[in-house]
N, C-alpha and C positions, 0 to 999 in steps of 0.2 A: 250544383251551381253554388258558387261561393257568395255569401251575403256581402253587400256593399256597406251596410251599416246596420246597427241594431238598437233596440230600445226594449228594456225589460226582458221578457222571454220571447220576443218576436223579432225575427230578422227580416230585412227588406233588401231586395235587389232589383236591378233593372235588367230584364232578360233580352232586351233588344228587339223583341217581337210583340210581346203582350203588355209591355210597360212595367210599372212597379208591381212587384209581387211580394207576398209575405208568407211566412210559414211559422207555426209554433214549434218551439224546440225546448228540450229539457236542459236546464242550466246545472252543470256539475259544481261550479265554483263562482263566487263573486269576484269582483275586480281585485287584483293583487299583483305585486311585482317583486322580484328579487334582483338585486343589482350585482349579480355574480354568476359565473358559470364554473362548474356545475352548481345547480341549485341545491337547497336543503329541503328534505322532505318533512322534517319535524316541525317546520314553521308554516307549512301549507294549511290553508283553511278552505274546505274541510281536509282532514288527512286522507290521503289516498287509501283505498281498500285493496290490500295486497294479498289477502287470503280469503278464500271461500270456505267457510267452516263446514259446508256440506260436501266439499271435495274429499273423497276417501281414496287413498293410494291403494294400488293392487300389486306392488312390487315390480312395476315395469322397469325401474332403474335400480333394482337391488344390487348392491355392491359396486355400482358404477361411481366414478369420480368425475365431477364436472368443475371446470373453471368458468366463471361467469364474470366478465368485466363489468364494472358498474353495478354489481349485484347488491350494493349497499342500500339502494332505493329504487323506486320506479318499477319499470318492467323487469329489470334484473332481479330485484328483490322478489317479485312475484314468481319468477322462474325458479329462483333458489328455493323458495318455500315449497313449491309444487314438486321439485326434484327430490327434496328431502322426504316429503310425504310418500314418494314413490321408491324410497330406499337408497337414494344417492347420498354421497358425501360431497360437500361443495367447498370450493376455494373462491374467495371473492377479492380480486384486486380492485382497489378504489383509489381515488385521488386524495382528498383530504376531508371528506365528510365523515368525521370520526363518530359523531353522535348517531347519525343514521346507520353507520356500519355496526356499531355496538348494538343498536336496537335489533337489527337483522340477525346478528349472531345470537343474541339472547333469545329471540323468538325461535330460532332453529333449535337451539339447545333445549328450550321448553318443550319442543316437539319430540325430543329424544334424538335429534340429529347431530351431525358433526360439521363444523364450519371453521375454516381457516381464513382469517383476514390478513390482507397484505396491502399496506398503504404505499402508493408511489405513482409514478407517471409512466403510462404505457407508451408515450412517445419516445421514451428512452429504451433502446433495445436491450440494454444491460438489465434493466428492471424486468423486462419481459422474460429474459433468460432466468432471472432469479425466481420469477413466478413458477416456472416449470420445475426448477430445482427444489423449491420449497414444497411444491405439490408432491413430487416423487419422494422426497424425504419423509413427508407426513403420511401419505397414503399409498405410495408405491406404484401408482399408475395414473394414467389420464385416459378417459373414455369420451368425454364430451367437452367441447369448447364452444362457449357462447360469446361472440364478439358483440357486446351490447353497449359499451361505453361510447359516449359521443357528446359533442357540443353543438349548439344551434344559436345563431344570432339573427335578429331581425334587422333588415336594412331595406330602405325603400327603393334603392337604385344600386346599380353596379358601382357607380362612382363613390358611394358611401362605404363600400367595403374596403377597409385599409389592407395594405399588403400584410401587415402583422396579423390581422384577423383571418385573412384567407389562408395564410401559412399555418396558423394554429388550428383552424378547422380541418385542414388537410391532414395535419400531423396526428391529431387526436382520432379523427374518424377513419383515416386510411392507413397511415403509417403504423399506428398502434395495432390495428387489426393485422397488418402484414407481418410486423415483427413477432407478435405473439403466436400467430398461426404457424409461422415458419419455425418457431422454437418448439411448439407443441407437436408438430407433424411427425417427427421421427418416433414418437412414443405412442402414436395411435395405431390400432390394429383393426382387422376386419370386423365390421359391425359397428365401429365407432362413428361419431357424428360431429360435424361442425355446423353451427347455426350463426348466421350473420344478420344483423339488424339493418335493414334498409328503411324505407319510409314511403308512405303514400304520396308524399310531396314529389317524389321522383316521377310519378306517373301523371301528375297534372302540372308540374312545374311551378311551384309556388313562387310568385314574383318577388316576395320579400325575403326569400331564403335561398338566394342564388348559389352562394358558396356551399351551404348545407346540402342543397339538392344535387350539386355537382358530386359531392362525396357519396351521397346515398345512391346515385346512379352508378358510380364506380363500383360500389359494393355489389350491385346486381351483376355487373360484368365479371368481377372477381369470383363471385359465387358460381356462376355458370362455367367459367373456364376451369376453376379448380375442381368442380364436380366432375367434369369430363376427364381431367387429369388423374383423378383418384378413383374413378368408377371401378376399374378392374381390381383395385385393392379392396373394394367393398367398404370404402370410407365415404360416407354420404355427406354432401355439402349443400345446404339449403339456406334460404333467407326468409325473413318475415318482413312485411311492409305494413306496419301498424298505421291506423288512422290516428285520430286525436284520443290520447289516453291521458288521464290526469296524473302527471308525473312532475317532478321538479324541473324538467326541461321546459315546461310551458311558462310558468311565471318567471323563470330565469331568462326567457327569450323575449316574450311579447310585452308590448305596452299594456298596462293594467286594464285599459278599456276594452281590449280585445278578448280577454279571458272568458267572459260569460258567453260569447258567441262561438267559441271554438267547438267544432263538431256539429254545428247547426246545419251544415249543408250535406250531412250524411242522409241517406234515405231513411234511416231510423231516427233522424233528427236529434241526435245526442252524441256526446262523447262517451268514453268508457273508463272504468276503473281497471287498474293493472291486473287484478285477479282474472279478468275476463280473457286475458291473453295467455295465461299460464298453461292451459291444456294444449295450446298450439306448440309451446316449447316442449312439453312432454311428448307429444306426438312425434316431433322431429328428432328428439333425442332417443326415442325408444325403438324397439323392433316393430312397432306398429307402422312405421314408415320405411320398412326394409326395402321397398321398391320405389322410393322417392328420393331423387337427387337432382340438383340443378334447378330447383323450383323456388318460386317466390310466392309465399302464402299471404293473402290479403285479409287482414282483420280490420275492417274500417266501417262497419255499420252500413255498407252499401254506398259509400261515397264514390268509390271507383268500382266499376263492374266491367267484366270482359277481359 
């Protein structure tokens, strides 16, 4: 149940039956806000934790090549780090977050991995084609596509969503995924994997994210239809629906007062750091999920069950 308001580390809500209720929850971050999309990770306080030092790779993605959109920061960065630890080479298309992208590349190279950065706009299908061409030129193949990049804007009503915002949200979250998947698909082979990022908001319908929820719901449908279309080719297509993770998407979207309470309504009464989602990316990218396709995996601390 979502909190109606909060104070300190306690959220309060009216449940309609038992009156005002409260619950303790863990705060990941204090109030803060960024006035741009996508946000910058390097200015967040605290900085997101994208790598679990206790995670040891076992070669599950040895010699694989992965494209991870938005892999410069947030959940995409966590996926990239885990993939590299498992032996993959990564290509990271990103928009204009150059500082974050360089940090990710430097970290990957410190681990002994290889990373190709490509700055551009995935709503441009020509750029999506260039991503594929650059990947093949550098690494010779593509095995994994992670459609992670996205934007999210807070609006209290449908009337507050401008035509321009709706159009941009659709283009980044849906068109970019469509263009890049279409460009990558001819180069995928049996055993390869596509991973799309949906959202927990799809499953409870966040009233302040109407256009974002619309796109994330469309991603679920795209995932299921494409999974059936490619099943006999043994190319798996799955989605992840994260709950609240501490990524640049959050301060770039919400008013600063809401930040401390995000994740409070999960059963575990907390949000999560990006590294906690990394093993799910590895599972869906590797042969560990060889009989898994068309599925949506929920990593949300128990906020949505069933």
